[in-house]
TIDRENKE-350189 format. One line per 8 residues: number of its first residue (from 1); for each residue x, y, z of N, C-alpha, C. Coordinates in nm, 3 decimals. Layout:
N
NUM	X:Y:Z:X:Y:Z:X:Y:Z; ...
***
This chain:
324
1	-2.021:1.554:2.182:-2.046:1.455:2.287:-1.930:1.451:2.386; -1.963:1.435:2.510:-1.860:1.425:2.613:-1.849:1.280:2.658; -1.727:1.230:2.669:-1.706:1.091:2.708:-1.742:1.076:2.855; -1.840:0.992:2.885:-1.887:0.971:3.021:-1.807:0.860:3.087; -1.681:0.882:3.108:-1.593:0.781:3.167:-1.464:0.849:3.212; -1.400:0.790:3.313:-1.273:0.845:3.360:-1.160:0.811:3.263; -1.185:0.718:3.170:-1.082:0.679:3.074:-1.057:0.792:2.974; -0.932:0.830:2.959:-0.899:0.942:2.871:-0.831:0.898:2.742
9	-0.777:0.777:2.739:-0.707:0.731:2.619:-0.708:0.579:2.609; -0.683:0.531:2.487:-0.668:0.388:2.461:-0.526:0.363:2.410; -0.478:0.241:2.432:-0.348:0.198:2.381:-0.371:0.098:2.267; -0.309:0.123:2.153:-0.322:0.032:2.039:-0.210:-0.072:2.047; -0.249:-0.194:2.081:-0.151:-0.298:2.112:-0.095:-0.374:1.994; -0.143:-0.346:1.872:-0.096:-0.422:1.756:0.032:-0.366:1.696; 0.072:-0.246:1.739:0.194:-0.186:1.686:0.317:-0.245:1.754; 0.425:-0.258:1.679:0.552:-0.305:1.733:0.664:-0.207:1.699
17	0.771:-0.212:1.777:0.885:-0.124:1.751:0.960:-0.177:1.628; 0.973:-0.095:1.526:1.039:-0.138:1.401:1.163:-0.054:1.370; 1.202:0.031:1.464:1.323:0.111:1.443:1.307:0.212:1.331; 1.413:0.226:1.253:1.413:0.324:1.143:1.324:0.284:1.026; 1.276:0.159:1.027:1.184:0.115:0.921:1.053:0.193:0.924; 1.026:0.258:1.038:0.901:0.335:1.048:0.897:0.449:0.946; 1.014:0.502:0.909:1.019:0.609:0.811:0.984:0.557:0.671; 1.027:0.433:0.641:0.990:0.370:0.514:0.839:0.344:0.509
25	0.786:0.288:0.619:0.642:0.261:0.626:0.562:0.391:0.615; 0.615:0.497:0.677:0.547:0.627:0.671:0.541:0.677:0.527; 0.654:0.669:0.455:0.660:0.717:0.317:0.566:0.637:0.227; 0.565:0.505:0.242:0.478:0.419:0.160:0.331:0.449:0.187; 0.296:0.463:0.316:0.157:0.493:0.353:0.115:0.630:0.303; 0.205:0.730:0.315:0.175:0.865:0.268:0.155:0.868:0.116; 0.241:0.795:0.044:0.228:0.790:-0.102:0.097:0.725:-0.143; 0.059:0.620:-0.072:-0.067:0.551:-0.100:-0.185:0.644:-0.077
33	-0.180:0.719:0.031:-0.288:0.814:0.063:-0.296:0.924:-0.042; -0.182:0.975:-0.085:-0.178:1.082:-0.187:-0.238:1.032:-0.318; -0.204:0.908:-0.358:-0.259:0.851:-0.481:-0.411:0.838:-0.472; -0.460:0.788:-0.357:-0.605:0.772:-0.337:-0.675:0.907:-0.346; -0.619:1.008:-0.282:-0.680:1.142:-0.282:-0.682:1.200:-0.424; -0.569:1.194:-0.494:-0.559:1.252:-0.628:-0.654:1.184:-0.726; -0.655:1.050:-0.726:-0.738:0.975:-0.822:-0.886:1.000:-0.797; -0.928:0.992:-0.671:-1.071:1.008:-0.641:-1.118:1.152:-0.663
41	-1.036:1.251:-0.622:-1.074:1.390:-0.645:-1.081:1.421:-0.794; -0.987:1.366:-0.871:-0.987:1.389:-1.017:-1.117:1.340:-1.079; -1.161:1.222:-1.041:-1.284:1.166:-1.097:-1.407:1.243:-1.050; -1.407:1.288:-0.926:-1.518:1.369:-0.875:-1.529:1.500:-0.954; -1.416:1.565:-0.977:-1.412:1.691:-1.052:-1.460:1.669:-1.195; -1.414:1.561:-1.258:-1.454:1.531:-1.397:-1.605:1.512:-1.406; -1.662:1.436:-1.313:-1.807:1.410:-1.315:-1.886:1.538:-1.288; -1.838:1.620:-1.194:-1.910:1.744:-1.160:-1.902:1.849:-1.270
49	-1.789:1.854:-1.340:-1.768:1.961:-1.439:-1.828:1.930:-1.575; -1.850:1.802:-1.606:-1.902:1.765:-1.738:-2.052:1.736:-1.731; -2.130:1.820:-1.797:-2.276:1.803:-1.795:-2.320:1.672:-1.858; -2.240:1.618:-1.949:-2.275:1.490:-2.012:-2.272:1.374:-1.912; -2.204:1.396:-1.798:-2.195:1.292:-1.695:-2.294:1.314:-1.581; -2.382:1.411:-1.596:-2.482:1.438:-1.492:-2.601:1.344:-1.511; -2.573:1.217:-1.499:-2.673:1.110:-1.510:-2.672:1.029:-1.381; -2.782:0.957:-1.351:-2.790:0.881:-1.225:-2.671:0.790:-1.199
57	-2.627:0.715:-1.300:-2.516:0.622:-1.281:-2.390:0.694:-1.233; -2.361:0.809:-1.293:-2.240:0.884:-1.258:-2.256:0.959:-1.126; -2.380:0.993:-1.090:-2.404:1.051:-0.958:-2.373:0.950:-0.848; -2.414:0.825:-0.870:-2.383:0.719:-0.774:-2.232:0.695:-0.766; -2.165:0.702:-0.881:-2.019:0.688:-0.882:-1.953:0.802:-0.806; -2.004:0.922:-0.825:-1.949:1.039:-0.755:-1.965:1.022:-0.603; -2.082:0.974:-0.562:-2.105:0.947:-0.419:-2.007:0.842:-0.367; -1.980:0.741:-0.450:-1.887:0.635:-0.413:-1.746:0.691:-0.396
65	-1.704:0.776:-0.489:-1.568:0.833:-0.482:-1.555:0.929:-0.362; -1.660:1.005:-0.332:-1.658:1.092:-0.214:-1.644:1.007:-0.088; -1.714:0.895:-0.086:-1.706:0.806:0.030:-1.567:0.746:0.045; -1.500:0.717:-0.067:-1.363:0.664:-0.059:-1.271:0.768:0.006; -1.289:0.895:-0.031:-1.210:1.002:0.030:-1.242:1.014:0.179; -1.368:1.003:0.212:-1.413:1.014:0.352:-1.354:0.901:0.437; -1.364:0.778:0.388:-1.311:0.664:0.462:-1.159:0.669:0.475; -1.092:0.708:0.366:-0.946:0.717:0.368:-0.898:0.824:0.465
73	-0.973:0.934:0.474:-0.936:1.042:0.565:-0.958:1.003:0.711; -1.044:0.904:0.733:-1.063:0.853:0.869:-0.958:0.753:0.910; -0.879:0.707:0.813:-0.777:0.605:0.841:-0.635:0.657:0.827; -0.599:0.710:0.710:-0.458:0.735:0.678:-0.390:0.840:0.765; -0.449:0.958:0.790:-0.382:1.053:0.879:-0.354:0.993:1.017; -0.448:0.916:1.067:-0.432:0.847:1.196:-0.317:0.748:1.189; -0.313:0.668:1.082:-0.204:0.569:1.065:-0.068:0.637:1.056; -0.060:0.747:0.983:0.067:0.817:0.964:0.122:0.868:1.096
81	0.033:0.921:1.180:0.075:0.969:1.312:0.123:0.853:1.398; 0.049:0.742:1.396:0.085:0.626:1.479:0.215:0.560:1.433; 0.241:0.559:1.302:0.363:0.498:1.250:0.486:0.570:1.301; 0.479:0.702:1.307:0.595:0.782:1.352:0.606:0.789:1.505; 0.497:0.761:1.572:0.496:0.774:1.718:0.564:0.654:1.785; 0.631:0.683:1.897:0.692:0.576:1.977:0.594:0.520:2.080; 0.495:0.599:2.116:0.391:0.556:2.210:0.259:0.555:2.136; 0.201:0.438:2.120:0.082:0.423:2.036:-0.046:0.435:2.119
89	-0.075:0.558:2.155:-0.197:0.588:2.229:-0.287:0.678:2.147; -0.415:0.674:2.177:-0.512:0.760:2.110:-0.613:0.805:2.214; -0.646:0.933:2.213:-0.744:0.984:2.310:-0.880:0.921:2.284; -0.958:0.908:2.390:-1.090:0.843:2.378:-1.181:0.915:2.278; -1.190:1.050:2.282:-1.276:1.117:2.182:-1.230:1.093:2.039; -1.098:1.094:2.016:-1.045:1.071:1.881:-1.071:0.927:1.836; -1.064:0.834:1.930:-1.092:0.692:1.899:-1.238:0.676:1.858; -1.329:0.739:1.931:-1.471:0.731:1.897:-1.500:0.801:1.764
97	-1.427:0.908:1.738:-1.444:0.977:1.609:-1.401:0.888:1.494; -1.291:0.815:1.511:-1.246:0.724:1.405:-1.347:0.610:1.384; -1.400:0.558:1.494:-1.503:0.454:1.483:-1.622:0.507:1.403; -1.663:0.629:1.433:-1.777:0.690:1.361:-1.746:0.702:1.212; -1.627:0.752:1.178:-1.589:0.771:1.038:-1.584:0.639:0.962; -1.516:0.541:1.019:-1.495:0.414:0.949:-1.623:0.332:0.937; -1.707:0.337:1.041:-1.831:0.258:1.035:-1.935:0.323:0.944; -1.938:0.457:0.940:-2.028:0.522:0.843:-1.978:0.495:0.701
105	-1.845:0.493:0.684:-1.788:0.462:0.552:-1.835:0.324:0.505; -1.828:0.225:0.592:-1.868:0.089:0.556:-2.016:0.084:0.519; -2.101:0.149:0.600:-2.245:0.149:0.573:-2.278:0.220:0.442; -2.214:0.335:0.418:-2.239:0.408:0.294:-2.193:0.328:0.173; -2.077:0.263:0.186:-2.024:0.183:0.076:-2.120:0.070:0.040; -2.167:-0.002:0.141:-2.260:-0.113:0.117:-2.389:-0.065:0.052; -2.447:0.040:0.107:-2.575:0.092:0.054:-2.558:0.151:-0.085; -2.445:0.219:-0.108:-2.419:0.277:-0.239:-2.408:0.168:-0.345
113	-2.338:0.061:-0.314:-2.324:-0.051:-0.407:-2.459:-0.119:-0.430; -2.543:-0.123:-0.326:-2.677:-0.182:-0.341:-2.763:-0.100:-0.436; -2.762:0.032:-0.420:-2.840:0.121:-0.508:-2.788:0.114:-0.650; -2.655:0.102:-0.665:-2.596:0.090:-0.799:-2.640:-0.040:-0.867; -2.656:-0.146:-0.791:-2.704:-0.272:-0.850:-2.848:-0.256:-0.898; -2.929:-0.184:-0.821:-3.068:-0.157:-0.862:-3.071:-0.070:-0.987; -2.980:0.027:-0.993:-2.970:0.114:-1.111:-2.933:0.034:-1.235; -2.840:-0.060:-1.220:-2.799:-0.146:-1.332:-2.915:-0.238:-1.375
121	-2.993:-0.284:-1.278:-3.110:-0.367:-1.307:-3.210:-0.291:-1.394; -3.236:-0.165:-1.359:-3.328:-0.083:-1.437:-3.273:-0.055:-1.577; -3.143:-0.028:-1.586:-3.082:0.004:-1.716:-3.082:-0.116:-1.810; -3.064:-0.238:-1.755:-3.057:-0.359:-1.839:-3.196:-0.415:-1.868; -3.282:-0.418:-1.767:-3.413:-0.482:-1.782:-3.520:-0.387:-1.839; -3.504:-0.257:-1.817:-3.601:-0.160:-1.867:-3.528:-0.045:-1.937; -3.457:-0.073:-2.045:-3.376:0.031:-2.110:-3.459:0.147:-2.165; -3.579:0.119:-2.216:-3.662:0.224:-2.274:-3.726:0.313:-2.168
129	-3.758:0.254:-2.051:-3.821:0.330:-1.943:-3.720:0.380:-1.840; -3.592:0.354:-1.862:-3.490:0.385:-1.761:-3.490:0.533:-1.722; -3.494:0.622:-1.820:-3.488:0.765:-1.792:-3.607:0.816:-1.713; -3.716:0.741:-1.719:-3.834:0.777:-1.640:-3.827:0.717:-1.501; -3.780:0.591:-1.493:-3.773:0.521:-1.365:-3.662:0.573:-1.275; -3.549:0.612:-1.334:-3.435:0.662:-1.256:-3.396:0.800:-1.308; -3.453:0.902:-1.249:-3.424:1.040:-1.289:-3.310:1.098:-1.205; -3.264:1.216:-1.243:-3.158:1.286:-1.170:-3.202:1.312:-1.026
137	-3.324:1.360:-1.008:-3.374:1.392:-0.874:-3.388:1.268:-0.787; -3.431:1.157:-0.846:-3.443:1.032:-0.770:-3.305:0.984:-0.724; -3.206:0.997:-0.810:-3.069:0.957:-0.776:-3.017:1.040:-0.659; -3.044:1.172:-0.662:-3.001:1.261:-0.553:-3.069:1.221:-0.422; -3.198:1.188:-0.429:-3.272:1.145:-0.310:-3.213:1.015:-0.255; -3.185:0.919:-0.343:-3.123:0.792:-0.301:-2.992:0.818:-0.226; -2.908:0.903:-0.282:-2.778:0.933:-0.222:-2.795:1.000:-0.086; -2.887:1.097:-0.078:-2.911:1.168:0.048:-2.959:1.072:0.156
145	-3.051:0.982:0.120:-3.104:0.884:0.217:-2.993:0.790:0.264; -2.908:0.744:0.172:-2.797:0.654:0.206:-2.706:0.718:0.312; -2.665:0.841:0.286:-2.573:0.909:0.378:-2.640:0.940:0.511; -2.765:0.987:0.507:-2.837:1.020:0.631:-2.860:0.894:0.715; -2.908:0.787:0.652:-2.932:0.661:0.722:-2.805:0.608:0.788; -2.692:0.613:0.716:-2.566:0.561:0.768:-2.516:0.644:0.887; -2.527:0.776:0.877:-2.481:0.863:0.985:-2.567:0.843:1.111; -2.698:0.833:1.095:-2.787:0.814:1.210:-2.762:0.678:1.275
153	-2.749:0.575:1.194:-2.728:0.439:1.245:-2.602:0.429:1.330; -2.491:0.483:1.279:-2.364:0.476:1.351:-2.363:0.573:1.469; -2.434:0.686:1.456:-2.444:0.782:1.567:-2.508:0.717:1.690; -2.610:0.635:1.667:-2.676:0.565:1.778:-2.579:0.467:1.843; -2.504:0.394:1.759:-2.403:0.301:1.812:-2.301:0.374:1.898; -2.254:0.486:1.850:-2.153:0.564:1.922:-2.210:0.620:2.052; -2.335:0.664:2.049:-2.399:0.718:2.170:-2.408:0.613:2.279; -2.435:0.490:2.239:-2.441:0.380:2.336:-2.303:0.348:2.392
161	-2.199:0.363:2.312:-2.063:0.332:2.356:-2.009:0.437:2.453; -2.039:0.563:2.426:-1.982:0.672:2.505:-2.030:0.669:2.650; -2.148:0.614:2.675:-2.201:0.611:2.811:-2.136:0.502:2.896; -2.057:0.413:2.834:-1.997:0.299:2.905:-1.882:0.343:2.995; -1.861:0.263:3.100:-1.744:0.278:3.186:-1.646:0.168:3.150; -1.520:0.204:3.130:-1.421:0.108:3.082:-1.325:0.067:3.193; -1.294:-0.063:3.197:-1.201:-0.115:3.296:-1.066:-0.149:3.236; -1.053:-0.133:3.106:-0.926:-0.156:3.038:-0.911:-0.055:2.927
169	-0.790:-0.044:2.875:-0.771:0.055:2.768:-0.678:0.006:2.657; -0.653:-0.125:2.649:-0.565:-0.179:2.545:-0.649:-0.243:2.435; -0.640:-0.186:2.315:-0.710:-0.239:2.198:-0.609:-0.313:2.113; -0.631:-0.441:2.092:-0.537:-0.522:2.015:-0.563:-0.505:1.866; -0.534:-0.385:1.817:-0.560:-0.352:1.676:-0.475:-0.232:1.637; -0.464:-0.209:1.505:-0.393:-0.090:1.456:-0.481:0.033:1.460; -0.613:0.012:1.459:-0.709:0.121:1.458:-0.817:0.094:1.562; -0.899:0.193:1.588:-1.007:0.178:1.686:-1.121:0.095:1.624
177	-1.162:-0.007:1.697:-1.269:-0.095:1.651:-1.382:-0.094:1.753; -1.505:-0.079:1.707:-1.620:-0.071:1.796:-1.632:-0.195:1.884; -1.619:-0.311:1.825:-1.634:-0.437:1.901:-1.526:-0.450:2.008; -1.402:-0.416:1.974:-1.291:-0.427:2.069:-1.302:-0.325:2.181; -1.355:-0.207:2.151:-1.375:-0.104:2.254:-1.483:-0.148:2.352; -1.594:-0.199:2.300:-1.705:-0.244:2.386:-1.660:-0.359:2.476; -1.570:-0.444:2.427:-1.518:-0.555:2.507:-1.443:-0.507:2.632; -1.393:-0.384:2.629:-1.319:-0.329:2.743:-1.411:-0.275:2.852
185	-1.540:-0.269:2.825:-1.634:-0.209:2.921:-1.658:-0.302:3.040; -1.673:-0.242:3.157:-1.707:-0.321:3.276:-1.848:-0.287:3.325; -1.916:-0.199:3.255:-2.056:-0.170:3.286:-2.147:-0.258:3.200; -2.275:-0.248:3.222:-2.372:-0.332:3.151:-2.373:-0.298:3.001; -2.351:-0.399:2.918:-2.347:-0.377:2.772:-2.460:-0.451:2.700; -2.564:-0.488:2.775:-2.674:-0.563:2.714:-2.742:-0.483:2.603; -2.764:-0.354:2.628:-2.827:-0.268:2.526:-2.737:-0.259:2.403; -2.606:-0.246:2.427:-2.510:-0.240:2.315:-2.514:-0.367:2.232
193	-2.522:-0.482:2.301:-2.524:-0.610:2.231:-2.651:-0.627:2.147; -2.764:-0.586:2.204:-2.892:-0.597:2.132:-2.892:-0.508:2.009; -2.852:-0.380:2.029:-2.848:-0.289:1.914:-2.739:-0.328:1.815; -2.627:-0.382:1.867:-2.519:-0.429:1.780:-2.566:-0.540:1.688; -2.645:-0.634:1.745:-2.700:-0.743:1.664:-2.800:-0.690:1.562; -2.885:-0.598:1.607:-2.983:-0.535:1.518:-2.913:-0.457:1.407; -2.807:-0.384:1.445:-2.731:-0.306:1.347:-2.659:-0.393:1.246; -2.606:-0.507:1.292:-2.538:-0.600:1.202:-2.634:-0.658:1.099
201	-2.754:-0.694:1.147:-2.857:-0.747:1.056:-2.895:-0.641:0.952; -2.911:-0.515:0.998:-2.943:-0.406:0.905:-2.831:-0.385:0.804; -2.706:-0.386:0.854:-2.590:-0.363:0.767:-2.581:-0.467:0.657; -2.621:-0.591:0.690:-2.612:-0.700:0.592:-2.737:-0.705:0.503; -2.855:-0.701:0.566:-2.979:-0.724:0.490:-3.019:-0.605:0.403; -3.004:-0.483:0.455:-3.049:-0.365:0.378:-2.983:-0.359:0.241; -2.850:-0.378:0.230:-2.790:-0.380:0.096:-2.807:-0.513:0.024; -2.810:-0.624:0.100:-2.811:-0.757:0.037:-2.940:-0.783:-0.041
209	-3.053:-0.743:0.014:-3.182:-0.771:-0.051:-3.193:-0.706:-0.189; -3.166:-0.576:-0.205:-3.173:-0.519:-0.340:-3.067:-0.575:-0.435; -2.950:-0.612:-0.380:-2.845:-0.670:-0.466:-2.889:-0.806:-0.520; -2.942:-0.891:-0.432:-2.990:-1.024:-0.475:-3.106:-1.010:-0.572; -3.201:-0.921:-0.540:-3.316:-0.901:-0.628:-3.271:-0.855:-0.766; -3.181:-0.757:-0.769:-3.136:-0.698:-0.896:-3.064:-0.801:-0.982; -2.971:-0.875:-0.921:-2.892:-0.970:-1.000:-2.972:-1.094:-1.041; -3.070:-1.132:-0.963:-3.158:-1.242:-1.005:-3.238:-1.202:-1.128
217	-3.286:-1.077:-1.131:-3.361:-1.029:-1.246:-3.268:-1.010:-1.367; -3.148:-0.963:-1.343:-3.052:-0.945:-1.452:-3.015:-1.079:-1.514; -2.993:-1.181:-1.429:-2.959:-1.316:-1.478:-3.074:-1.373:-1.561; -3.196:-1.347:-1.514:-3.314:-1.397:-1.587:-3.321:-1.334:-1.726; -3.294:-1.204:-1.734:-3.294:-1.134:-1.863:-3.182:-1.186:-1.951; -3.067:-1.215:-1.893:-2.951:-1.264:-1.970:-2.981:-1.400:-2.033; -3.046:-1.487:-1.956:-3.077:-1.620:-2.009:-3.184:-1.615:-2.118; -3.276:-1.521:-2.103:-3.387:-1.512:-2.199:-3.359:-1.413:-2.313
225	-3.265:-1.323:-2.293:-3.241:-1.217:-2.390:-3.144:-1.255:-2.500; -3.112:-1.156:-2.580:-3.022:-1.177:-2.694:-2.875:-1.174:-2.650; -2.786:-1.205:-2.744:-2.642:-1.203:-2.715:-2.597:-1.061:-2.683; -2.654:-0.963:-2.750:-2.620:-0.823:-2.725:-2.656:-0.782:-2.582; -2.772:-0.830:-2.536:-2.817:-0.800:-2.399:-2.722:-0.860:-2.298; -2.679:-0.985:-2.322:-2.585:-1.052:-2.231:-2.451:-0.979:-2.226; -2.401:-0.937:-2.343:-2.274:-0.865:-2.347:-2.284:-0.732:-2.272; -2.396:-0.664:-2.289:-2.415:-0.536:-2.219:-2.422:-0.557:-2.068
233	-2.490:-0.665:-2.027:-2.502:-0.694:-1.884:-2.366:-0.725:-1.823; -2.287:-0.804:-1.894:-2.153:-0.841:-1.845:-2.064:-0.718:-1.833; -2.065:-0.632:-1.935:-1.977:-0.515:-1.936:-2.015:-0.415:-1.827; -2.145:-0.401:-1.797:-2.187:-0.303:-1.696:-2.184:-0.359:-1.553; -2.200:-0.491:-1.539:-2.207:-0.550:-1.405:-2.073:-0.599:-1.352; -1.977:-0.625:-1.440:-1.847:-0.678:-1.396:-1.776:-0.587:-1.297; -1.763:-0.454:-1.326:-1.697:-0.366:-1.228:-1.770:-0.364:-1.094; -1.903:-0.364:-1.099:-1.982:-0.360:-0.976:-1.962:-0.486:-0.895
241	-1.965:-0.602:-0.960:-1.946:-0.729:-0.890:-1.806:-0.739:-0.831; -1.706:-0.694:-0.907:-1.568:-0.697:-0.858:-1.553:-0.611:-0.732; -1.610:-0.492:-0.735:-1.605:-0.403:-0.619:-1.680:-0.461:-0.501; -1.796:-0.517:-0.527:-1.879:-0.574:-0.422:-1.811:-0.693:-0.354; -1.756:-0.784:-0.433:-1.690:-0.903:-0.378:-1.563:-0.865:-0.303; -1.489:-0.769:-0.357:-1.366:-0.724:-0.292:-1.396:-0.663:-0.154; -1.496:-0.578:-0.148:-1.531:-0.512:-0.023:-1.589:-0.612:0.077; -1.671:-0.704:0.029:-1.730:-0.805:0.117:-1.623:-0.895:0.178
249	-1.522:-0.932:0.097:-1.412:-1.014:0.148:-1.337:-0.941:0.259; -1.304:-0.814:0.235:-1.231:-0.737:0.335:-1.308:-0.721:0.465; -1.437:-0.690:0.455:-1.521:-0.674:0.574:-1.537:-0.806:0.648; -1.553:-0.914:0.574:-1.571:-1.046:0.634:-1.448:-1.084:0.717; -1.328:-1.063:0.662:-1.207:-1.099:0.736:-1.192:-1.012:0.860; -1.225:-0.884:0.851:-1.213:-0.795:0.967:-1.308:-0.839:1.079; -1.430:-0.882:1.043:-1.526:-0.930:1.142:-1.475:-1.058:1.207; -1.425:-1.151:1.125:-1.373:-1.278:1.177:-1.254:-1.253:1.268
257	-1.162:-1.163:1.226:-1.041:-1.140:1.304:-1.070:-1.077:1.440; -1.168:-0.988:1.445:-1.197:-0.919:1.570:-1.271:-1.007:1.670; -1.333:-1.115:1.621:-1.416:-1.197:1.710:-1.358:-1.335:1.740; -1.259:-1.378:1.664:-1.202:-1.512:1.684:-1.051:-1.504:1.698; -0.995:-1.610:1.754:-0.850:-1.617:1.773:-0.782:-1.644:1.638; -0.700:-1.549:1.593:-0.633:-1.561:1.464:-0.481:-1.566:1.480; -0.435:-1.614:1.595:-0.290:-1.618:1.620:-0.217:-1.713:1.528; -0.287:-1.810:1.470:-0.223:-1.904:1.378:-0.192:-1.840:1.243
265	-0.260:-1.730:1.212:-0.236:-1.658:1.087:-0.113:-1.568:1.105; -0.018:-1.567:1.010:0.101:-1.480:1.022:0.061:-1.335:1.051; 0.137:-1.271:1.141:0.103:-1.138:1.189:0.094:-1.036:1.075; 0.191:-1.038:0.982:0.191:-0.943:0.871:0.066:-0.959:0.786; 0.024:-1.084:0.762:-0.096:-1.110:0.683:-0.220:-1.060:0.756; -0.223:-1.077:0.888:-0.336:-1.027:0.968:-0.347:-0.875:0.958; -0.232:-0.809:0.963:-0.232:-0.662:0.956:-0.282:-0.615:0.820; -0.230:-0.678:0.714:-0.269:-0.639:0.578:-0.419:-0.661:0.555
273	-0.467:-0.778:0.596:-0.607:-0.811:0.572:-0.702:-0.731:0.661; -0.654:-0.690:0.781:-0.740:-0.611:0.869:-0.767:-0.472:0.812; -0.674:-0.422:0.729:-0.691:-0.290:0.667:-0.726:-0.300:0.518; -0.745:-0.422:0.471:-0.767:-0.447:0.328:-0.883:-0.366:0.272; -0.998:-0.371:0.339:-1.118:-0.306:0.285:-1.108:-0.154:0.293; -1.016:-0.102:0.375:-0.999:0.042:0.387:-0.892:0.097:0.294; -0.805:0.008:0.243:-0.695:0.051:0.157:-0.719:0.016:0.010; -0.759:-0.108:-0.016:-0.775:-0.154:-0.155:-0.899:-0.096:-0.221
281	-1.009:-0.088:-0.146:-1.134:-0.039:-0.205:-1.123:0.103:-0.261; -1.062:0.198:-0.189:-1.048:0.333:-0.246:-0.957:0.340:-0.368; -0.873:0.237:-0.388:-0.790:0.230:-0.509:-0.860:0.156:-0.621; -0.933:0.051:-0.585:-0.999:-0.034:-0.685:-1.115:0.036:-0.754; -1.199:0.104:-0.676:-1.320:0.166:-0.733:-1.290:0.269:-0.842; -1.193:0.360:-0.822:-1.162:0.454:-0.930:-1.114:0.385:-1.057; -1.043:0.273:-1.042:-0.994:0.199:-1.159:-1.109:0.127:-1.228; -1.190:0.054:-1.149:-1.297:-0.027:-1.205:-1.410:0.058:-1.264
289	-1.452:0.160:-1.190:-1.567:0.241:-1.232:-1.530:0.364:-1.312; -1.410:0.418:-1.287:-1.372:0.542:-1.350:-1.285:0.526:-1.472; -1.163:0.479:-1.452:-1.067:0.473:-1.561:-1.102:0.367:-1.666; -1.180:0.263:-1.627:-1.220:0.160:-1.724:-1.353:0.195:-1.790; -1.416:0.303:-1.746:-1.540:0.349:-1.808:-1.505:0.442:-1.923; -1.546:0.406:-2.044:-1.505:0.480:-2.164:-1.544:0.628:-2.157; -1.665:0.654:-2.111:-1.715:0.792:-2.107:-1.637:0.876:-2.006; -1.610:0.817:-1.889:-1.536:0.890:-1.785:-1.390:0.907:-1.825
297	-1.329:0.799:-1.874:-1.186:0.805:-1.910:-1.163:0.905:-2.025; -1.261:0.914:-2.117:-1.249:1.011:-2.227:-1.250:1.154:-2.173; -1.339:1.180:-2.077:-1.346:1.313:-2.017:-1.223:1.344:-1.933; -1.168:1.241:-1.866:-1.044:1.260:-1.791:-0.931:1.298:-1.886; -0.928:1.230:-2.002:-0.824:1.260:-2.102:-0.839:1.402:-2.156; -0.965:1.443:-2.182:-0.989:1.578:-2.233:-0.950:1.684:-2.131; -0.983:1.659:-2.002:-0.949:1.754:-1.896:-0.798:1.767:-1.883; -0.728:1.652:-1.884:-0.582:1.655:-1.872:-0.519:1.724:-1.993
305	-0.579:1.704:-2.112:-0.528:1.768:-2.233:-0.545:1.920:-2.224; -0.662:1.963:-2.179:-0.687:2.107:-2.162:-0.593:2.167:-2.059; -0.568:2.089:-1.952:-0.477:2.136:-1.846:-0.336:2.153:-1.902; -0.292:2.056:-1.983:-0.158:2.065:-2.042:-0.148:2.185:-2.138; -0.257:2.206:-2.217:-0.257:2.319:-2.309:-0.253:2.452:-2.234; -0.323:2.458:-2.121:-0.323:2.581:-2.042:-0.185:2.607:-1.984; -0.116:2.500:-1.943:0.020:2.514:-1.891:0.114:2.566:-2.000; 0.098:2.512:-2.123:0.181:2.556:-2.236:0.154:2.703:-2.266
313	0.024:2.742:-2.262:-0.014:2.880:-2.288:0.046:2.975:-2.184; 0.042:2.933:-2.059:0.101:3.013:-1.952:0.251:3.027:-1.973; 0.313:2.916:-2.017:0.458:2.917:-2.042:0.495:3.014:-2.153; 0.414:3.017:-2.261:0.439:3.111:-2.373:0.421:3.256:-2.326; 0.318:3.280:-2.245:0.294:3.415:-2.194:0.411:3.464:-2.109; 0.461:3.372:-2.024:0.575:3.409:-1.940:0.700:3.435:-2.025; 0.716:3.354:-2.133:0.832:3.372:-2.222:0.826:3.508:-2.293; 0.704:3.548:-2.337:0.685:3.677:-2.403:0.720:3.792:-2.309
321	0.673:3.778:-2.182:0.702:3.881:-2.084:0.852:3.892:-2.058; 0.918:3.776:-2.056:1.063:3.772:-2.032:1.137:3.839:-2.147; 1.089:3.814:-2.271:1.154:3.872:-2.391:1.137:4.024:-2.392; 1.022:4.071:-2.343:1.000:4.215:-2.337:1.095:4.281:-2.237
***
């Protein structure tokens, strides 16, 4: 896509001069990004390599971990460059690309969590028919639809933005935000506002309806079922609820901050909370869904053990060659 505007770059106005502290911030941000990449890739590899984990629930988890990598890659490299830079500008095409990445990440995350809630509903309420109701192929179709729907939805939003003519170029944020970019337009944005409202309703309702339906049915089963059923429901739904509430909180604050005056809130807190859903979620999900899941954590342990044994074997081989 070609930007249909004379504007070639945006200025990110939320950055301040911090002197040599920028090197400390750079190191902390880089370490955080490395941890997110290593943890999520490790879990993706474990799920893909172990046939025992080729089940619908773990396919949805794999999709979730891939999305965490995707969203993090749309944020952290950009942040690292801006932290070291003395002039906080971003080209218009790169800004629109970041908007596309981050907004598709949010849509995929919401829809993925919604499908996972439906999957948990089937596993708890229909345990005997679960393997028939949720097959491997159905899970793959669900994942494909989630990603395709999210990409198309955000692509339309971006197409409407690119045609705008801008009269300003200062974005009061650390990253590119669709709402803040559209506010800079001096051309007619009525179509953008209508589709933006429609898109917001879709973003909220499409995942919310299956989540509410699933948990209402799960609660009904818990109240009517045995103690074992309740314990199983709590153990399987707790990580999902924690992830869902955490992500919803982060998104809610970002929406509030971009649309209302938040000058009364301390600046550091505003910065942390504005990036909360993009930083904490990619760290929380691998812990909640991966490392706390007995089946996944066992396979992670086995893989790491095999890796250590292979390293020892290589070391012995090198020692033998050295002795020769």
